[in-house]
C-alpha positions in Angstrom: 14.7 47.9 -3.4 15.8 47.5 -7.0 14.1 44.9 -9.2 17.2 42.8 -9.5 17.6 42.5 -5.7 14.2 41.0 -5.3 15.0 38.4 -8.0 18.3 37.5 -6.3 16.5 37.1 -2.9 13.9 34.8 -4.5 16.7 32.7 -6.1 18.5 32.5 -2.8 15.4 31.4 -1.0 14.6 28.8 -3.7 18.2 27.4 -3.4 17.9 27.2 0.4 14.6 25.4 0.1 15.9 22.9 -2.5 18.9 22.2 -0.2 16.6 21.6 2.8 14.4 19.2 0.8 17.4 17.3 -0.5 18.8 17.0 3.1 15.5 15.9 4.5 15.1 13.2 1.7 18.5 11.9 2.5 17.4 11.0 6.0 14.2 9.2 5.0 14.4 5.4 4.9 12.3 2.9 3.0 9.8 0.7 4.8 9.6 -3.0 4.3 6.6 -3.9 2.2 6.2 -7.3 4.0 6.6 -6.5 7.7 6.4 -2.7 7.8 9.7 -2.1 9.6 12.0 0.6 8.6 14.9 -0.6 6.4 18.5 0.6 6.2 17.9 1.7 2.6 17.5 5.4 2.0 14.7 6.5 -0.2 17.0 8.5 -2.5 19.4 5.5 -3.0 19.5 4.0 -6.5 17.3 0.9 -6.6 19.9 -1.0 -8.8 22.3 -1.2 -5.9 19.8 -2.2 -3.1 19.5 -5.7 -1.7 15.9 -6.8 -1.2 14.3 -4.5 -3.7 11.6 -6.1 -5.9 10.6 -4.3 -9.0 6.9 -3.4 -8.9 6.6 -4.3 -5.3 9.1 -2.3 -3.2 11.8 -2.7 -0.6 12.2 -5.7 1.8 14.1 -5.4 5.1 17.1 -7.7 5.5 15.2 -10.4 7.4 12.3 -10.6 5.0 14.8 -10.6 2.1 16.7 -13.5 3.6 13.5 -15.4 4.3 12.4 -15.0 0.7 15.9 -16.1 -0.5 15.7 -19.3 1.6 12.2 -20.1 0.3 13.3 -19.4 -3.2 16.4 -21.7 -2.9 14.5 -24.4 -0.9 17.3 -24.5 1.7 15.4 -24.9 5.0 18.2 -26.4 7.0 
């Protein structure tokens, strides 16, 4: 085996490993920091576009986010 072939094989293996890691991360979902349930937000999703994300705390599920929103607004009807 020539020296260049070994390097190409290593690069190919590294590329495949990076793709696998990226695909696995795409399937991981955040956990609600309040109730512990899995949310619909993917871990690799940008935090700017998430609902229920609190900077410095973490991700809330939809129900916990709505409950917090109701308490914040004082609309208990």
